[in-house]
N, C-alpha and C positions, 0 to 999 in steps of 0.2 A: 503495500499499499504506500502509495504517494506519502512522502513528509507533508507536514500541515504548512510549512513554508512555501515548499515549493505548489503547493493547490494555491496558494495566497496567489503566489506570483503569477501563475498562470493565468487565473481569473482575471485578474486586473490589468494584463496584458489584453483580455480579450474584452473588459470594460472600455480600454483607452484607443482600442482600435476604432470600438464605433463611435467613441465621445468626438476624438477628431473631426468627426463631420461637422462640430458645431464652433471650428477655429477662428471662423469670420464673426461669429456672434461674440466670444470670449475677448476675443482683438479690441471688439466695438467697448468691451465691456470697461476694460481695460482702459480705452483711451477717456472714456467718462467716468471713470475713478478712481484714478492710477494704479489701482491693481485688480488681477482677477483671483475671484478664489475659488479649492477645489476642496470637495467632499468624497473620502472614502470611509462606507458602512462598513462592520462585519458583525456576522451573527450565528454562533452556533446553535442555532433553534432552540438553545433552554433556558438563555438568559437574554436581556434587553442589547441590543444592538453596540458596537461602539464605535463611535464617529470619529473620524481624524480630519482635520481641514487644515487648510494651508494657503497662505497668498503669496504671490509673487505677479510681476509686470506681464507674466504671460502665463498661458496655463500648461502649457509644458514644464515649468519650472512649480506651478502652485502644485501640479500632481504629482510630479514628483518626489515632492517635500513630503505630503500626504501620504504616500506610497508607503518612504521611507521610514514614515512614523507608525501606521498598519501593520511593516510586516515586521518590524521591528517588535512589537507588543505579540503580534500572533505566534512569533518564536518565543517568548519571552516568557508569555502564558500557556503556553500551550494550547492556544485554543486553537479549534476547527473553523474555520472558514466555508461554512455549508450555503453560507447566502452571502455574496457582496456583493454593493450598492455605489456606483460612482455619481458622482453631481458633479457639474460646473458650472458658476454662476454665466448667465448669457444676456440677462435683461436686468435692468434694476433701474429704481428712481428714488431721491432723495426726497423724504417727507418729513415734517416737523412730526418728532415724535407725540406732541400734545394732540395732532389728527389723530395718531394711532391710539391713544391713550381713549381717545372720546367714542372711539365706534366699538359700540357694544356690541362686536362679533363673537361668539366662544370661540369659533376655531380661524385660525387663520390659514390662506391657501398659499401666503407666499412666505419666503424666506427672510430674514432679518438679519440685519448687521448694526451693531449700535455703537461701529467706530468706523471713520476713513480708512482704517489700514485692515478693517476685514477681519482682525483678529478674531471676535468675537461675532461672527457671521453665525448664524446657524440655518440650517434647512427647513423645513416646514415641516415635513415628517419627525425632528427630536422634540422641535415646538408642541407638537402634536400628540406623540407617543410620551413627552413627561410633562403634560397639562401644564404649560407654562403660561396660560393664557387662563385665567382664572375662569371657573365657571358660574357662578355668583354675578358678576357684572362685565366680565368679557375684556378684561382688563389682562397687562401683564404686570403680575408682581415683581419687585427688584428682588426681594428676598427669597422668592421660589428661582429665579434667572439666575442667581449670584449663586445658590446652592447646586447648580445645574452646570455653571461656569466652573465652580471649583474642583467637580467631579471628574471635569475635561482636562482636568488643569489648565484650562483659560483664565487670564487676567480676569478679575471680577470688576463692577461697577461701582464708585461711589455714588451716584445718580444718574439717572437717566438723561442722555445728550437732546440738547436740542431739536437736534436731526438725525433719523436714523435711514438705513439705505433697506429699501423693501425690494426683492429681487425674482427671479424665476431661472429654474436649472436647467442643463440639456442633462437626462438622467437616463443611465442604463442600470439593470438589477442580472445578477447571473447566480442561476440558481443552484442547487444540490446537482446537476446532470450537467453542471455548466453550459447550460442553453442562455443565450441572451435576449433580455427583452427590453426593447427601446419606451420608456414611462413618458405619460402626460407631462407636460409640464407647468401648467396653467387651470385654472378655474377647477369646480369641482372635483374633475377626472385626477388632480393632481396628485402623481407620487404612483399612479396603477397603469399597469402595462398595456401598453396602444394595442388597440383590436382595429378589426377590419369591417367590423360589423358584427351584432350579438349574431350566433348561431344557435343550432339545437344541442350541439354538444356541450356548450357553456352553460346553457341552462340546465343539461343531465348533469354536468360535473357540479353546478350547485347545489342540487338537490341530493344529490348522493353525497357528498362533503358535509352537508351541514346536516344530513340526516344522521351521519356518524357522529357528528357532536354532538346531537340529541342522546344516540343511543349511549353513549359513550357517559351521561350525563346520571342515567339509571344508577341508582345501587342496589346491593344486593335487597333491600328492602323494597322494592320497585319503585321509591322515592327521587326526585330528580335533584341532582348541585341546582341548585335553584337561578345560581348567575354571578360573574364577577364583574368586578370593573376594572378592564382590558390594561388600562396604563399603570392599575398599582396591582392588579392581581388578588385586589380585596375580594374579600364575597360581600354577596348582596344580601344585607338580611329579610328575615321574613319567608314566607312561602304565600302560596295561592294556589287552592285547590282546582281554579276553575282554568287557572292558566295551564296545571297539571296535565288536565283534560284535553285541553286546545294542544298538547304536545304530543299526546299521544296520537290524534286524530294524525298529526302531521308523520309522523312515524310511521304511521300506516299506509298513508298517500305514498308515501316515498317506498315504502316495501312495493306497493303496486307496480311501481318503476324499476328500481332494482333489483327484486327478488333476493335480498339481502337475508339470510337467517338471522342472522344477530340482530340486526334492525328490528324482525318480527320477534324474536326471543324478549327482547327488551321492552318493546312496548306489551306483552303480555306480562311482562313482570310489574311495569308502572300501571296497568289495570287492573292488578289484585291490590294495587297499593290504593287506587281508585275506591275500590268497590268495599275497603276496608276502614274507609273513610264517606261509606253511606249510614244513615240511621234510619229505622223503620217510626213510623207516628205511632202505629198501634201494635198494641201486642201480636207475634205475629203467630199464626195457625196455618199448619198444615193445608197443602193445598189450595189454601185461600191468597191474592192478589192482595198485597198491603200497600199502603203509599210511603216512598222512598224515599229520601231526598241525600243529596252528596253535601256532608259537611264541613265547616271549615272551624276546625278546632281552635286556630291561631287566631282567627279574629272574631270568635265563636259568632258565627252567622252561618243560615245557609241562605243561596244565593240561586235564583229559578235560573241563571245562564249556566253556574255549575250543573245542575240537571240536566240543562238543555246539550249541552256540550258533550256529557258524559252520556248521555244516548245518542249522539253522532259518533263518536270514536263509537260504542259496542257493536251499532248498526254497521258501520266500517268493516269493524273485525268481522262479526258474521258474516259479511259478505264476500269477505276476502278468502275466508276459512271455509265457507260451503256448508254451515251449521246455526244451532241458534242456541247455542251454548248459553248466552247473555240474555235470550229473549223474556226471560220471569223479571230479571232486573228492569230492562227496558220496559216492559209493560208499568212496574211498580216505578221507576220515573216519571213515566207519565201520566200517573195515577196524584204524583207529587205536584207536578206542572198543572193538571185537571183543577186541582184544590186552590192555585193561587190562577186562574182564570175569571175574568167577569165578563161573564156573559151579554150583562146589559150593553157593555161600549167596545169588549173585544180587547182590553188590556190586561196586563199581569201585575202582579204583586209581585215588588222583585225580590225583597229580603225578608228575613225572618231569622230571630231570633235564638241560638243554639248555645243550649239544647233545650229551651222552652217550646222550641218554636212559636213563640209568639210575634206577633206583627214587628215588623222594625222599621222598613220603607216601602212605602207603597211607589216609588222611585228611584233609582239607584245611576242608571247608564242607558240610553237608548240601545247599545250592543247586547244588553239581556232582552230585549224586545227578539229583536233579529235571528239572535243566537234560539230563540226558543219558538218562533214561528219557524226555522229548519228543522228543530227537534220534532216541530208536530207534524211534518210533513214526513219525514222520517217514521214515526211513529204510523203514521195511518200506508204508509208503503210497506211495512213490515205486518202491521193488524189486519189492516182493511175495513178497520173500523171508522163507519163515517162520522161518528161523533168528533174524531179527530180533525179531518178533512173540514168538518163546518166549522173549529175552533181556527182552523189553522185560516178560514175563508174571513172569518169574523176579524181576527188579528189585521189578516192583509188588508182591510177595508179599512178599519184604522188609521194604519199607514198613509194609505191614500187620503184619507179626511184631512189627516194632520199634516200632509205632504213632507214624510220622512226623506225625499229628496233632500233635506237643506243639512241633513247628518252628514250625507257622501259613509255611509256605513257600509262594508264590507260584509257585513254577518246580513244585510237587507238582501243585498247581491244573490249571495250566495242562497236567501229563503227563498228569492220570489224565483231562482230558477229550478231550485227543485216544488216549487208549486206549480209551477209548470207542467210537470210531468204526471201531475194528475188531472188539473182543471186547464183547460184552455181559453176562460175568458179574456174576454180583450182588455178587459181594462185592469188585470193583472198585469197583463203582457205589456202594454200601454206605459203602465207605472216603471216597470221595470226598467227601459230603455231610459225612460226620462230620467230615472235614477243615475246612469250610466251620462246621460247626454249631457244635462245640466250641471255635472261636476267636471265635465272632463277639462275645462278653462284651468278650474281651482287646480285639478292636479298638475297638469300641464306645466301651470308656475311654482307648485308645493308639491312637491315628493313627501310620501311617508313610508312607514314600512308596510302599511298594510294596503297601499294604492295597487300594487300589482295583483292581489285576490282579488280587490274589489272590480279592477277591470277583467280579470281573467276568468272571473264566474257570468259577469257580464255580458263577456264575448261567447260563452257556450250558451247561456240565453238567447243572444240573438242569430247563433247557426241554426239553433233549433227552430227559433221563428221563422226561417228563410228555408231549411230544409225543409222542414212539414208546412210550410206556406198556412203558416196560423193568425190566426187574425191580429194584424197589430198596426192601428191607424198610425201612431207614432214614429211608425219604418218611414214614412217618407220625410220627416223633419231631421232624422238620424244621419249624424254627418261621418259614415264609415270611414271614409278615409282618414280624418282627425281622429277620430276611435282607434285605429291600429296605430298609426304615427305614434297616438299618445301610450300605447301598449308599449311599443319596442324603447320610447323614449322612457318610459320609469322604470323597466328592465335596467337600461343601461345606466341609469341611473344607480339605482338600486346596487352594481356591481362594486360603486364606489363604497360600501358598506361591507363588502364580500371582504373575508380573510385572505386575502393573497400574501402571500411570504414578504413583497415587499412593502405593506404596509404593515404587518403584525410584528416584522423582527423590530420595529421599537418600543411596542409592549415591553411588559415586564417578564412576562413566560410565553414568548410566542409563539410555542407550540401546541399552548392551551386551547388557542382561538383559531388555530390556521384553519381554513377549509369554512370556519363557521361565517357569521356576520357580527356585526357591532354595529353599537348607534352612539354616533360621534356626540351628539349635543347633550349624552350624558356619560363623560369619562369614559368613551369607549365602550358602552356597557353591551356585555355578552349577555343575557335574559332568555330564558328557554322560549319564552313566550314572543318575541323578537324573533330569535330564529326559527320558531315556527312559521310567524306570518310570513318573513322572505323565503323560509324553506318551501312555503303551500305556495308563493304567488309564482317560484319558476316550476313547480310542479304543475299549476295551469299554464303555463305558456310552454313546457315542454310536448303539454299531451295535444296542444293544440297550433304545433310550429309548423305544421305544413300548410294549414289554412292560413293563417297569420302571415307566413311569408309569402303563399300567391298573392294575397291583398292586399300587402307592400308593394310589390311586383309592380299587378295592375295599377296599382296606384303611384307606383314611381317615387317611393317615399324613399 
């Protein structure tokens, strides 16, 4: 096996062969600021990347100085250079620090140099990976900055300067197989590998690696490790049984795609934990259906949404396995929903106290309504009891009357897609397409971790309407071109939250969130429900990719 230093030298050579292409931009940067700065990041996958920086009057000298420092460190520390990344500043501008300090953005997407000599220059990845910008007010704290500069053996600051240099880099990443990837240099994609356009394989990989992550979080007792703040690898306190159930459903969906038996086994273990967190309302009698609730012991309450997602997960499992193993549980969970349904107006009572089951909150969140409507459709599909479909239609009528399109709720999209399997009433199909269309512009401007699920479920309903020629007057108003364009744009954006090695190498424990997803706005949080939503979104993208791609090409998007 090659020596670590030899491996590093080879990877550094590969990187600089690519980086040389930006020499004109580096020369321009040097002309504008007197020097150019180069960075080399080295990571062994187990601990945060070490970043070495150097400035000089040209890129060759700056790179060589940074490389010498990095090589000496690799040799002295016997560091395995699994991942190596190279950055050279190519575009910059001087800004008053007061302007930067007053800009309440949680995450910078550019590098920052705090003096003209560029000794204190930090690339975007290390700024964000070390939480140097305060989550509370979006400002850089001098104490946090100096702690990091001292760690890097860089001269600290006595105070912030009047002016700073914001800069972008030409960047390349070399992986464990010595494959080299060009990275985006600016914008939301900064630091991520450049793609020629999102393809089906990318969606497949996102589902498989993120479901692997979820599966690995299931402990021996069936309970998930709830999540971590990836920048510090600190555990997120608390637990939420509703999010547990949703993560089970995501694992089962991923299993449909991958056929990975480990994923299925872990889902089964998590199902057993879910069942152990169910409580009967009445004394149990043999051969008699009871009323069953999923309880949240930590928060001392019962949420109708937890009953709903448990039904969704258990019916999904039975459909995959081809048996009725959990049918009794599903029916009894359905009885719990029935007892919380108000037939006068189609509403649901959301939260009970636990263990007394006394009323707590009539309404908690709109998500519970969408989840419960979805579950009622699953209950009807399983039992064919007309009462469940009647309740579902009454709830759907309330969604229409109260204009639930204003909530941009992904569960509502799932629910109306499921409802369309059992009733083709035009008012429901119109509402479902309207729900997608009126929210398109908002989604296009501001993406969230649930937007791809919302769009994917709505797309499947659109296909059902068109393929079965279902009655839907709203179809004439629906902009399919914008819809498909928004789906692909959302998927591309979500890749900025995917655990590529070039991203996670700057976190406290890189291998811990590799191939998963993280939420930038909350200390790069990696929590089971975040992974669930993003994994499920790519699952919907994957299974509809051919249709979407054909529509994309027809529309010349």
